[in-house]
N, C-alpha and C positions, 0 to 999 in steps of 0.2 A: 335443446338442453336447458335444464333448470339452472338458473344462475346460482352462484355460490351463496349458500344460506347465510343470513345474518345470525351467527351462532349465538345461543343464549349467553347472557353475561355470567358465565360460570368458569371459575378457574379450575384447573385440573383437580385440586383438592376438594373444591365444592362438588364437582362432578362425581368424584369418588365417594364423597359422603352421601350424596343423594342416591347414588347407585346402590350403596349398601343399605340405606334405609328403605328403598323400594323393595329390595330383596327381603328385608325383615317383615314386611307386611304381606309377602306371598308371591311376588313376581320372581321369575328366575333371572339368571344373569343376562341372557340375551334380551328378554322382555324389558328389563329395567333400563338397559343401555339403549335399546331402540326407542323407548318412550322419551328418554331425555333428549335424544337426537331429534325426534319428531317435534319436540317443543321449540326447537331452534329455527323452524321454517314452517310456513303455512301448509305446504303439501310436499309429499315425496312419492316418487315411484318406488315400487318394492325393491328393485335391484339397486337403485340409488341409496335407499335406506340401508341395505345390506352392506354396501361399501362404507358408508359413513359410520355405521354402528359396529363395524367389524363382526358382522354375523355371516356365517357361511351362506352362500347363495342358495344352496339346497335346503337351508333351514328357515330362510326369511319368511316364506309364506306360512309356515307352521307358527312362527313367532307372531306374525301379524294376525292370523286367525285367533290366536290366544288373546292378544291385546284387544281385538274387537269384542270377543266374548266377555272379557273382564271389564270392558267399558273404558279402557284407556286410549283407544284409537277409534277413528271413524273413517269410512271410505267414501270417496267422492267418485262417482262414475262419470267419466268424460270419454274422450276417445280412448283413453287407457285408464286403468284404475290408479287413483291417487289416494294417499293415506295422510291423515293429519292427527295431531294429538287432541284428545278431549281435555278441556280445562281441568286442572288438578282439583279445584274446589268441587267439581262435579264427579270426577272420576274416582277419587280416593274414597269419599264417604259411601258412594253407591256400591263400590267394589267390596268394602268392608261389611256393608249391610248384607249383601248377597252371601259373602263368605260366612258371616255369623249364622245366617239361616241354614246354610248347608251343614255347618258344624253342629248346630243344634239338632238337626235331623239325624246326623250320623250318631250323635250321642244317644238320642232316643232309641235308635235301632240297636246300638251296642248294649244299652240297658236291657232291652227286651231279650236280646240274645244271652246276656249275662245271667238274667233271672233263671232261664232254663239250664244254662251251663252249670250254675251253682249246684242245683239238685243232682245233676249227673256226676259232677266232680265229687260231691259229698258222698255219693254212693260208692264211687271208686276208691275214695280216700278211706272210707270205713272198712272196705274189704282189704285194702293194703295195710291197714293198721291193726289187723286182726290179732297179731301177736303183740301185746302191749309191752312197751319198754318200762324200765324202772322209774323213769321220770315223766311218764305220759300225763301225770296229774299237774305238772308244772311246765309252763312255756314262757320264753322271753319274747316280748314284742317291743321293738324300738320305733316302728313306724306309727306316727300319730293317727293316720287314717285307719290302719289296722286296729289300733287300740280303740278308736271310736266305734268301729264295726263290732268288735268283741263286746263293748259296753252295750250297744243297742241290741245285740242278739240276746244278751243275758237279761236285760231289763224287760224285753218283750216276752221272755219266757217265765219270769219270776211269778210265784203264786202266793207266797206268804209274807216275806220280809225283805226289805231293801234298806241297807245302811250305807252312809257315805261320809267320808272326809272330803270336803270340796275345797280346793285351792287352785289358783292359776299357776302356770298356763294350762288351759283346758284342751284336751282332745275333743271332749264333748262337755259343754257347760250344762250341768243338770238344770239350771234355771232357764235354759233355752230349749230344753228337750221335752217335747210333748209326750214322749213315752213315759216320763215320770208321772205326769197327770193321769195317763191311761192306766198305769199300774195301780195308782191309788183308787181310781174309779172302779177297778175290778176287785177291790178289797185288800190290796197289799198294804201292810204296815210299812210306812216310809218315814225314816228319820235322817236328817241331814245336819252335819256340823260344818259351818262355814267360817272362813277367816274374816273377821269383822272389817279389816282394813281394805278388803277387796270389794266391798259393797258400794255401788253407786245408787243413785235414785231410781234408775230403771230396774235394777235388781231388786230393790226394796219393794217396788210395786208388784213385781212378779212373786215375791215372797208372800205378800198379802194374799194373792190369788191362791198360792199353795196352802197357806194356813186355812183358808176358807173351805178347802176340800179335805182337810184333815191330815195334811203332811206336817210333821213336827220338825221344827227348825230351831237350832241353837247356834251360838257363835262363840268363838275363842279368838284371842289375839293371834295365835299361830297354831299350826298343826304339823306333826312330824313327817307326814307323808300324805299321798293321795290314796284313798281306799274306796272301793265300791264292793260291797259284800251282799250276796244274794243267798237267801235260804240258810245262811249261817255256815255254808260249806263250799261256796265257789264265788269267784269274783276276780278283781284286779287290784294290785297295789302298784303305785308308780313312785320311783325314787329319782331324785335329781342326780344326774351323772356328775361325779366329782372330778372327772378327767377332762371333759371338754370345757373350753373357755366360755362358750356361749351356753346359756341355760338349755338343757335337753333332758327329757324324761325317758326312762326305760321302764316298761311295764312288765310285771310278772302276772300271768294269767294262771289261776290255780283252781283245782277242784279236789279238795282234800278235807275230810272231816276234822282232823286234828288241827290243821293249819287254820281252817275256817273258825274253829272254836277259839283259837288264840287271838285271831283278828277281831272276833266279836267281843272278847274280853277287853282288848285294847280300846275298842270303840266305846264300850260301856263305861270304862274308867274316864275317858274324855267327856262323855255325855254328862256324867255327874258333875264335872268341873265347869262345863259350858253354861253360858247364860242365855236367857231368853233374849230375843232380838230387841235392841233398844230402839 
C-alpha cells in the first residue's frame, strides 16, 4: 500500500478556488480534481487516485487518459502503472498553446465553411424575400459586428461616392479600414468629417496618408450622429440609445432615394461649416 500522501498545503477554500480555475481553462470537473490530488503525492495508482479524487472507478482511466493527452499527468511503468502530476509551470502553458492552435484551426475551418454558406443562404434569402414588405428599405441593426459587416459590404461595392460623419465609438473605424483606401484607389470620391477631439497622433498620421491619395477630410467639434452614405441613396446612420445607461449605438441601414438625398443634404451643410484639419 502507498502511504498516506502528504497532502498539498491547500485549505478546502483554496482547493475549491483552484478547482474552479482549472475548469475555466478547459479541464472538466473530474480532471481538475484529479490533477489537484495528484499534486499532493509523487505517484498514485489509478484506483487509489479515484478514491482520493472522488472519481467513479469506471471513469478514472478515461480521466487519466485525458490528463495524459492534455499534458497534466505522466505515467511511470513499474510493476503496475503509476501516475504523477506534471509541474504546473510546464503543464498549463503547453496545454494552452495546444488549445490555441486547435481553436485557430477550427476557426479557419469555420471561416471556409461560412464563406460557402453565405452564398447559399443569400440565394435562399433572396427567394424567401421575393414579396417585398413595406419597410424592406429600412432595417434596424443593434449588434456592432453586424453593423461592421454591413459597412464593409457597402464600401466594397461603392462605385462613385462615399460620405461619412465619423465619431466614436466605432463599429468600424474608417481610419483603420483598408477598404476606404481601396475605394479611393478605384476612383470613388471620398469625403469624411471627423470630430476633432477624437483625433490622436496615430490618427493624424493616417489622415496624412488619406490626403495623399485624394480622400478629402474636414473636422468639427461635434457631429449629431454617425453616418455612412454610399452613392447618395444607401448607407447607415447610428444614433446613441437614450434609454441604456451605458453608451450603445443602434444603426439604421437604409436603401432609399429620398432618405439618401436628405442625408446628403445634411452632410453638405456640415461640410460647408467644417474646417480643414489643423
